[in-house]
C-alpha positions in Angstrom: 0.0 0.0 0.0 1.3 3.5 -0.9 2.3 5.7 2.1 0.0 8.6 1.0 -3.0 6.2 1.2 -2.1 5.3 4.8 -1.7 8.9 5.8 -5.0 10.0 4.2 -6.8 7.0 5.7 -5.4 7.8 9.1 -6.4 11.4 8.9 -9.9 10.4 7.8 -10.2 7.9 10.7 -9.0 10.6 13.1 -12.1 12.6 11.9 -14.5 9.6 11.9 -13.8 8.0 15.3 -14.5 11.0 17.5 -17.6 11.7 15.5 -18.8 8.2 16.0 -18.2 8.6 19.8 -20.0 11.9 19.8 -22.9 10.4 17.9 -23.1 7.6 20.5 -23.2 10.2 23.3 -26.0 12.1 21.5 -28.0 8.9 21.0 -27.6 8.0 24.7 -29.1 11.3 25.7 -26.0 13.1 26.8 -26.0 16.4 25.0 -22.5 17.7 24.3 -23.4 21.3 24.0 -27.2 21.8 24.3 -27.1 25.5 23.3 -25.1 24.9 20.2 -27.0 24.4 16.9 -24.3 22.6 14.9 -23.5 19.9 17.5 -26.1 17.4 16.8 -26.5 13.8 15.7 -27.0 14.4 11.9 -23.8 16.5 11.7 -21.8 13.8 13.6 -23.0 11.1 11.3 -22.5 13.1 8.1 -18.9 13.6 9.2 -18.3 10.1 10.5 -19.9 7.8 7.8 -18.3 9.2 4.6 -14.9 9.7 6.2 -14.8 6.2 7.6 -16.0 4.7 4.3 -13.4 6.6 2.3 -10.7 5.5 4.8 -11.7 1.9 4.4 -11.7 2.2 0.6 -8.2 3.7 0.7 -6.9 0.9 3.0 -8.2 -2.0 1.0 -5.8 -4.0 -1.1 -6.1 -3.6 -4.9 -7.4 -6.6 -6.7 -5.2 -8.4 -9.2 -6.5 -8.4 -12.8 -6.3 -11.6 -14.7 
């Protein structure tokens, strides 16, 4: 795997993992910042899901063509 793919995947996971944890806290009922309008579950999931999906795509091994 190319080094740039590892670096980009690591940065994307550094974005995704905290957002997943914040989404879990929001689901459990603990509000991170109740007065803030941008800290809510949809924003956490919008940040977490695509960044983790792209990171996983970058980390997969390329398939060999026949």
